[in-house]
Wavefront OBJ file of the C-alpha trace (Angstrom):
o trace
v 117.303 129.448 102.888
v 115.912 127.412 99.977
v 114.413 124.041 100.860
v 113.162 121.533 98.297
v 110.979 118.658 99.443
v 110.605 115.491 97.367
v 107.825 112.896 97.665
v 106.840 109.973 95.446
v 103.164 110.891 94.981
v 100.491 113.115 96.513
v 97.795 110.563 97.238
v 95.436 110.952 100.191
v 97.513 109.702 103.107
v 99.229 110.726 106.325
v 102.741 111.137 104.897
v 101.407 113.278 102.080
v 99.299 115.454 104.383
v 102.342 115.880 106.635
v 104.521 116.940 103.701
v 101.981 119.418 102.340
v 101.458 120.943 105.791
v 105.227 121.262 106.190
v 105.816 122.934 102.834
v 102.926 125.377 103.184
v 103.670 125.949 106.874
v 107.323 126.742 106.222
v 106.263 129.235 103.582
v 104.056 130.943 106.170
v 106.494 130.865 109.064
v 109.635 131.669 107.073
v 110.142 134.823 109.103
v 113.571 135.627 110.597
v 114.095 134.286 114.122
v 116.619 135.393 116.727
v 118.766 132.319 116.143
v 118.643 132.981 112.376
v 120.486 136.279 112.585
v 123.552 134.765 110.923
v 121.488 133.499 107.986
v 119.821 136.800 107.030
v 117.258 134.988 104.909
v 113.749 133.590 104.900
v 112.797 129.975 104.357
v 111.636 129.348 100.800
v 110.041 125.905 100.532
v 108.831 124.045 97.473
v 107.928 120.493 96.504
v 108.750 117.977 93.783
v 106.472 114.977 93.352
v 106.005 112.025 91.069
v 102.689 111.477 89.269
v 99.720 110.920 91.578
v 97.944 107.691 90.656
v 95.769 105.173 92.501
v 92.252 104.864 93.969
v 93.273 106.642 97.178
v 92.613 110.078 95.636
v 94.865 113.082 95.060
v 95.992 115.955 97.286
v 97.506 118.010 94.473
v 94.643 120.483 94.829
v 96.311 121.710 98.030
v 98.749 123.548 95.755
v 96.109 125.136 93.546
v 97.112 128.752 92.922
v 100.212 128.143 95.054
v 103.779 128.591 93.754
v 105.222 125.912 96.018
v 104.700 122.842 93.789
v 107.948 123.126 91.842
v 107.227 120.402 89.333
v 106.133 116.817 88.721
v 108.750 114.259 87.642
v 106.866 111.724 85.460
v 109.458 108.964 85.955
v 109.352 109.157 89.769
v 106.994 106.200 90.238
v 106.346 104.005 93.270
v 107.092 100.524 91.800
v 110.701 99.502 91.187
v 111.387 100.262 87.509
v 115.109 100.374 86.581
v 114.707 102.523 83.460
v 112.340 105.040 85.056
v 114.343 105.060 88.293
v 117.511 105.951 86.405
v 115.692 108.688 84.493
v 114.184 110.084 87.698
v 117.591 110.127 89.378
v 119.056 112.061 86.444
v 116.180 114.564 86.329
v 116.263 115.187 90.068
v 120.023 115.700 89.919
v 119.619 118.227 87.105
v 116.864 120.062 88.995
v 119.005 120.365 92.117
v 122.015 121.557 90.138
v 119.898 124.191 88.422
v 117.963 125.434 91.484
v 120.768 125.017 94.068
v 118.667 124.380 97.202
v 120.357 124.763 100.581
v 118.413 121.745 101.870
v 116.765 118.788 100.177
v 114.174 117.123 102.394
v 112.805 113.792 101.148
v 109.737 111.738 102.055
v 108.531 108.179 101.276
v 110.495 105.188 99.988
v 111.294 105.771 96.327
v 111.630 109.552 96.546
v 113.619 109.106 99.743
v 116.278 106.973 98.064
v 116.459 108.658 94.656
v 116.063 112.153 96.088
v 118.918 111.757 98.538
v 121.239 110.205 95.960
v 120.440 112.999 93.497
v 120.999 115.664 96.153
v 124.386 114.179 96.974
v 125.359 114.169 93.295
v 124.307 117.800 93.040
v 126.395 118.744 96.102
v 123.419 119.916 98.165
v 124.891 120.902 101.569
v 122.153 119.420 103.801
v 120.064 116.338 103.035
v 117.200 115.358 105.365
v 114.867 112.375 105.160
v 111.620 111.942 107.077
v 110.718 108.353 107.965
v 106.913 108.299 107.974
v 106.765 104.507 108.212
v 109.067 101.498 107.950
v 110.189 100.270 104.543
v 111.149 96.902 106.020
v 109.796 94.595 108.702
v 107.778 91.469 109.439
v 105.012 92.586 107.076
v 107.024 91.418 104.055
v 109.381 88.625 103.011
v 113.090 88.193 103.658
v 114.178 89.100 100.118
v 112.187 92.341 100.086
v 113.561 93.247 103.514
v 117.115 92.629 102.342
v 116.658 94.838 99.284
v 115.009 97.685 101.190
v 117.516 97.611 104.035
v 120.404 97.759 101.582
v 118.762 100.660 99.753
v 118.214 102.536 103.026
v 121.796 101.919 104.177
v 123.082 103.203 100.850
v 120.904 106.311 100.993
v 121.889 106.884 104.646
v 125.455 107.586 103.508
v 124.071 110.649 101.724
v 121.861 111.754 104.628
v 122.719 114.576 106.997
v 119.792 113.964 109.341
v 116.650 111.876 109.802
v 113.280 113.024 111.098
v 111.031 110.287 112.453
v 107.352 110.627 113.299
v 107.777 108.179 116.191
v 110.635 106.961 118.375
v 109.765 103.451 117.235
v 111.069 104.342 113.758
v 114.356 105.584 115.214
v 114.909 102.329 117.075
v 114.005 100.149 114.079
v 116.358 101.972 111.736
v 119.226 102.048 114.229
v 118.768 98.317 114.835
v 119.117 97.814 111.076
v 122.430 99.670 111.057
v 121.073 102.811 109.396
v 122.681 106.007 110.657
v 123.716 106.945 114.187
v 121.553 108.060 117.088
v 122.647 111.703 116.895
v 121.312 111.821 113.323
v 117.702 111.272 114.459
v 115.070 113.692 115.716
v 111.456 112.759 116.493
v 108.902 115.310 115.359
v 105.249 114.340 115.652
v 103.242 114.680 112.453
v 101.090 117.744 113.023
v 97.692 118.453 111.500
v 95.047 121.204 111.745
v 93.641 120.655 115.233
v 90.711 123.055 115.375
v 88.258 121.054 113.213
v 88.845 117.979 115.388
v 88.813 119.819 118.720
v 85.379 121.144 117.806
v 84.025 117.996 116.134
v 80.387 117.387 117.100
v 77.990 114.480 116.981
v 76.217 115.328 113.716
v 72.912 113.463 113.871
v 72.076 114.462 110.315
v 75.257 112.821 109.029
v 74.619 109.736 111.159
v 71.114 109.455 109.774
v 72.337 109.828 106.185
v 74.651 106.854 106.776
v 71.918 104.704 108.304
v 73.099 105.173 111.895
v 70.477 105.449 114.616
v 70.816 107.838 117.593
v 71.241 104.837 119.935
v 73.901 103.051 117.806
v 77.451 102.601 119.064
v 79.713 103.640 116.156
v 83.173 102.083 115.945
v 85.161 103.938 113.301
v 88.184 102.947 111.243
v 90.050 105.415 109.021
v 92.447 103.769 106.574
v 92.994 102.876 102.954
v 91.103 99.725 102.032
v 94.243 97.740 101.370
v 96.484 95.070 102.801
v 98.164 95.414 106.211
v 95.491 97.844 107.403
v 93.587 95.290 109.483
v 90.118 95.535 107.957
v 89.871 91.744 107.757
v 90.551 91.403 111.491
v 87.703 93.750 112.337
v 85.307 92.013 109.963
v 86.311 88.595 111.329
v 85.175 89.550 114.831
v 82.128 91.513 113.648
v 79.598 88.653 114.108
v 80.712 88.209 117.727
v 80.619 91.967 118.280
v 77.061 92.123 117.005
v 76.049 89.411 119.490
v 77.624 91.234 122.428
v 76.888 94.810 121.311
v 73.592 94.569 119.377
v 73.587 98.291 118.514
v 77.100 98.366 117.019
v 77.848 99.893 113.621
v 81.261 99.687 111.913
v 82.168 102.835 109.986
v 84.942 102.337 107.411
v 86.260 105.693 106.196
v 88.451 105.530 103.111
v 88.779 103.863 99.760
v 91.192 101.498 98.062
v 91.694 98.459 95.886
v 90.181 96.105 98.473
v 86.816 97.829 98.831
v 84.788 95.378 96.748
v 86.399 92.370 98.444
v 85.730 93.775 101.914
v 82.136 94.635 101.086
v 81.626 91.106 99.755
v 83.146 89.689 102.929
v 80.777 91.720 105.100
v 77.899 90.361 103.020
v 79.133 86.775 103.368
v 79.464 87.181 107.152
v 75.907 88.389 107.398
v 76.822 91.776 108.832
v 76.495 93.960 105.732
v 73.843 96.033 107.504
v 76.367 96.804 110.278
v 79.313 97.753 108.008
v 79.216 101.207 106.443
v 81.753 102.060 103.741
v 81.944 105.803 103.083
v 84.343 105.547 100.158
v 86.819 108.330 99.504
v 86.037 111.551 101.317
v 88.107 114.762 101.237
v 90.402 115.401 104.220
v 88.236 118.354 105.191
v 85.378 115.913 105.895
v 87.386 113.653 108.226
v 86.662 115.710 111.387
v 82.935 115.572 110.688
v 83.056 111.787 110.372
v 85.230 111.383 113.478
v 82.622 113.426 115.317
v 79.937 110.782 114.751
v 82.139 107.982 116.087
v 82.013 106.741 119.672
v 85.484 105.171 119.418
v 88.122 104.508 116.787
v 90.031 101.308 116.100
v 93.336 101.138 114.231
v 94.670 97.702 113.303
v 97.500 98.431 110.886
v 100.518 96.099 110.784
v 102.748 98.787 109.270
v 102.612 102.493 110.050
v 105.056 104.963 111.527
v 102.595 106.785 113.737
v 98.980 106.330 112.615
v 97.491 109.746 111.867
v 93.984 108.496 112.638
v 94.883 108.000 116.317
v 95.724 111.622 117.217
v 92.865 112.813 114.994
v 90.355 110.724 116.956
v 91.847 111.757 120.287
v 91.763 115.426 119.255
v 88.004 114.958 118.975
v 88.017 113.323 122.457
v 87.220 109.906 121.014
v 88.977 106.930 122.685
v 91.107 104.610 120.576
v 92.039 100.952 120.321
v 95.162 100.069 118.365
v 97.484 97.224 117.558
v 100.798 97.659 119.350
v 102.678 98.231 116.105
v 105.413 100.748 115.274
v 104.619 104.097 116.914
v 101.016 103.443 117.982
v 101.963 103.151 121.677
v 103.330 106.712 121.617
v 99.799 108.063 121.203
v 97.526 105.163 122.207
v 98.750 105.000 125.790
v 97.498 101.848 127.496
v 94.613 102.486 129.874
v 95.078 106.249 129.579
v 94.011 107.238 126.069
v 92.893 103.802 124.910
v 93.795 100.132 124.701
v 96.830 98.551 123.017
v 96.367 95.060 121.583
v 98.965 92.567 120.414
v 98.583 92.300 116.624
v 96.265 89.435 115.730
v 94.883 88.923 119.262
v 91.269 88.962 118.139
v 89.848 87.718 121.450
v 91.323 90.630 123.400
v 90.391 93.030 120.621
v 86.786 91.888 120.891
v 86.743 92.207 124.669
v 88.206 95.723 124.620
v 85.717 96.939 122.021
v 82.853 95.532 124.098
v 84.312 97.151 127.227
v 84.364 100.585 125.596
v 80.903 100.113 124.122
v 79.460 99.381 127.557
v 81.273 102.097 129.532
v 80.573 105.681 128.476
v 82.516 107.085 131.437
v 85.621 105.165 130.387
v 85.245 106.510 126.844
v 84.992 110.025 128.189
v 88.041 109.623 130.436
v 90.234 108.240 127.657
v 88.988 110.878 125.228
v 89.631 113.805 127.568
v 93.168 112.676 128.386
v 93.892 112.038 124.739
v 92.581 115.413 123.648
v 94.827 117.204 126.139
v 97.890 115.265 124.946
v 97.208 115.850 121.258
v 96.436 119.552 121.695
v 99.848 120.036 123.298
v 101.864 118.016 120.773
v 100.234 117.782 117.338
v 99.552 121.259 116.016
v 100.913 122.102 112.558
v 102.594 125.169 114.029
v 104.459 123.084 116.591
v 105.639 120.638 113.909
v 106.716 123.344 111.461
v 108.583 125.308 114.133
v 110.492 122.182 115.184
v 111.427 121.457 111.562
v 112.483 125.069 110.938
v 114.609 125.033 114.091
v 116.280 121.826 112.886
v 117.023 123.436 109.515
v 118.646 126.390 111.270
v 120.692 124.177 113.592
v 121.999 122.007 110.770
v 122.756 125.058 108.618
v 124.745 126.683 111.401
v 126.671 123.460 111.935
v 127.694 123.330 108.264
v 129.006 126.886 108.496
v 131.249 126.153 111.461
l 1 2 3 4 5 6 7 8 9 10 11 12 13 14 15 16 17 18 19 20 21 22 23 24 25 26 27 28 29 30 31 32 33 34 35 36 37 38 39 40 41 42 43 44 45 46 47 48 49 50 51 52 53 54 55 56 57 58 59 60 61 62 63 64 65 66 67 68 69 70 71 72 73 74 75 76 77 78 79 80 81 82 83 84 85 86 87 88 89 90 91 92 93 94 95 96 97 98 99 100 101 102 103 104 105 106 107 108 109 110 111 112 113 114 115 116 117 118 119 120 121 122 123 124 125 126 127 128 129 130 131 132 133 134 135 136 137 138 139 140 141 142 143 144 145 146 147 148 149 150 151 152 153 154 155 156 157 158 159 160 161 162 163 164 165 166 167 168 169 170 171 172 173 174 175 176 177 178 179 180 181 182 183 184 185 186 187 188 189 190 191 192 193 194 195 196 197 198 199 200 201 202 203 204 205 206 207 208 209 210 211 212 213 214 215 216 217 218 219 220 221 222 223 224 225 226 227 228 229 230 231 232 233 234 235 236 237 238 239 240 241 242 243 244 245 246 247 248 249 250 251 252 253 254 255 256 257 258 259 260 261 262 263 264 265 266 267 268 269 270 271 272 273 274 275 276 277 278 279 280 281 282 283 284 285 286 287 288 289 290 291 292 293 294 295 296 297 298 299 300 301 302 303 304 305 306 307 308 309 310 311 312 313 314 315 316 317 318 319 320 321 322 323 324 325 326 327 328 329 330 331 332 333 334 335 336 337 338 339 340 341 342 343 344 345 346 347 348 349 350 351 352 353 354 355 356 357 358 359 360 361 362 363 364 365 366 367 368 369 370 371 372 373 374 375 376 377 378 379 380 381 382 383 384 385 386 387 388 389 390 391 392 393 394 395 396 397 398
C-alpha cells in the first residue's frame, strides 16, 4: 500500500510534528496485520511539502538521511497566489499520475485543497484529509470565512474520509455542510511521550533563565503571533505580580510578534517577569515543560493544542481558553481549568488559585498524565491511522 502525504510547509508546529510522526511511524509499523491478509503488502509512506519559510523554524531535518521526503513543490505556498496555486495543482497531479499512490493523505489548508483536487484528477482511489485546526471561524472576517468554507466544500467532494484531531473539528465542519458524519474519525495527535513522562525540574536550566528556586513558573508554548493569546497574558501580568509576587512567565517559541511582545512587557513594567526563550528545537520542549509549575494556553484558533497534552504528560496542570478542542484534554476541574475566551478576570483568579495550591496542581497533573499516557502515544495514533487505511482500502475493493 503506497501512501503519499502532502503538507504546505514543514515549520515548527503541531500539525507538522503530527505529519512527520505519522509518515515515519507508518514506515516503521508497515508490517502485515491479520486484517491485512487480503492486501498482501506493506505500507510505504512518503511526504510532499511546499517550501519551508518563516521565523517559526524548520522541521525538514527530521527527514535527514530518510527516503520518505518525496520532494518539495516550490509553488505550493501558504498565501493565496493564483499563478503558483495553478502550477502547484498541475505538478501535484503529475506526481500522483507518475507515482500512482493508493492513498493521498493531505494536511493543512492550501495543501489540503490543492492536494485533494490533484489526487482526484489523478484518479487516486482513496483521498484522506486531516483537519488539524479550523480554516474558518470567528477569528476572521465574513469574506474570508465565505471563501474558505467554499474551498473546503469543494475539496470535500474529492475526499473519501476526514481525520480530525478533536471532536470539536468534526462538529464545526459538519455544521458548515462539509461532508457527512460517517466520513469523520477522531484520532488524537500523538507525540513521543517518554521525554515528557520523565521531565524533571532542572534547576540548572531555571537558573540559566533567571528563575529562582522559589519562583512559580507559568509557561506558555506557542508561536509569537496573532490569535495565540500572548497579549491577554501580558495584560493581566501586572495584577498577577501583585497577587503572586514570585511569578515568572515563560514564553517558549518564536515568531513575527516577538519584538512587539517584548516591548509590551517592558512598557507594562514586568519585563523582569517575562522570559522569552526564542525558538528552541522540539527535543528541548520536554526540558522546558519540566521547569514549569503550570501551563496556560490562550489560543483563539487551534484544533487540539499540542502544548496541553505535552504539559499534562509531564504532570503539569493546565489552564486553557474553551476554544475548539481544548476541552477534550483540559477537562474542567480534573486536569485543569477552562476559561471563556477573553475572560481575563477569571483567568487571573484561576492562575492565582493554582499558584497558591500545590496539592491542586499535583492532583490535576496526575490525572492529566494518566489520561495522556493512555491516549497520546505515537504508536497509538499510527496504529489507528493504519487501521483506517486498511478499512477504507477493503471497502473500495468490495
